[in-house]
C-alpha positions as CSV (number, residue, x, y, z in Angstrom):
1,M,-2.8,16.2,-1.0
2,L,-0.2,13.4,-1.5
3,R,3.4,14.4,-1.5
4,V,5.1,11.7,-3.6
5,A,8.2,10.1,-2.0
6,R,8.6,6.9,-4.0
7,I,7.5,5.7,-7.5
8,L,7.0,1.9,-7.7
9,I,8.1,0.7,-11.1
10,N,7.7,-2.8,-12.7
11,S,10.5,-4.7,-14.5
12,K,9.4,-3.0,-17.8
13,G,10.0,0.4,-16.4
14,R,6.2,1.2,-16.1
15,P,5.1,3.2,-13.0
16,I,2.7,1.0,-11.1
17,A,2.0,3.0,-7.9
18,L,3.2,5.8,-5.7
19,I,4.0,6.0,-2.0
20,G,3.6,9.4,-0.5
21,F,2.8,11.4,2.5
22,D,-0.8,12.5,2.8
23,L,-0.6,16.0,4.2
24,D,-4.4,16.1,5.0
25,E,-4.4,12.8,7.0
26,N,-0.8,13.1,8.3
27,E,0.1,9.5,7.3
28,W,1.9,7.6,4.5
29,R,-0.2,6.2,1.7
30,I,0.0,3.9,-1.3
31,N,-2.0,5.8,-4.0
32,I,-3.8,2.7,-5.4
33,Y,-4.7,1.4,-1.9
34,D,-7.2,3.5,0.0
35,A,-7.9,1.1,2.8
36,C,-5.4,2.4,5.3
37,G,-2.4,4.7,5.9
38,F,1.0,3.8,7.4
39,P,3.2,5.3,10.1
40,S,6.2,5.5,7.8
41,E,7.3,5.3,4.2
42,Q,9.2,2.1,5.0
43,A,6.0,0.5,6.5
44,A,4.0,1.4,3.3
45,F,6.8,0.0,1.1
46,E,6.9,-3.3,3.2
47,F,3.2,-3.6,2.9
48,W,3.4,-3.1,-0.9
49,Q,6.1,-5.7,-1.2
50,G,4.1,-8.3,0.8
51,N,0.7,-7.7,-0.7
52,F,0.9,-6.4,-4.3
53,D,2.0,-8.0,-7.5
54,P,5.2,-6.0,-8.5
55,E,4.4,-6.3,-12.2
56,T,0.7,-5.3,-12.3
57,G,0.2,-3.5,-9.1
58,M,-2.8,-5.7,-8.3
59,L,-3.6,-6.5,-4.7
60,L,-2.8,-10.2,-4.2
61,R,-5.7,-12.3,-2.9
62,A,-6.2,-11.4,0.7
63,S,-6.7,-15.0,1.8
64,D,-3.3,-16.0,0.3
65,Q,-1.6,-13.3,2.2
66,G,-3.1,-13.8,5.7
67,I,-4.9,-10.5,5.4
68,K,-8.4,-9.9,6.8
69,Q,-10.7,-7.0,6.9
70,T,-11.1,-5.7,10.4
71,P,-14.6,-4.7,11.2
72,G,-14.9,-1.0,12.2
73,S,-11.3,-0.2,11.0
74,R,-10.2,1.8,7.9
75,G,-8.2,-1.1,6.5
76,L,-6.9,-4.5,6.2
77,T,-4.7,-6.1,8.9
78,K,-2.5,-9.2,9.0
79,A,-4.3,-12.2,10.4
80,A,-2.8,-13.6,13.6
């Protein structure tokens, strides 16, 4: 179950995504991004800011953001 902490809204006032604490997994999550959890609400929000379009909520192209899929992991990581 996700306990909502922050609603992410675009410039037109439309809710785009939620950041909340996943009580089952004991980690912070972005509801539209299931690849990984985060150690804090701030970390999830910073990931949102750097990797999602703030108007549509769409994940920006991974190659443009220096993000790569890490084999064997639950999610995406920043490329070194």
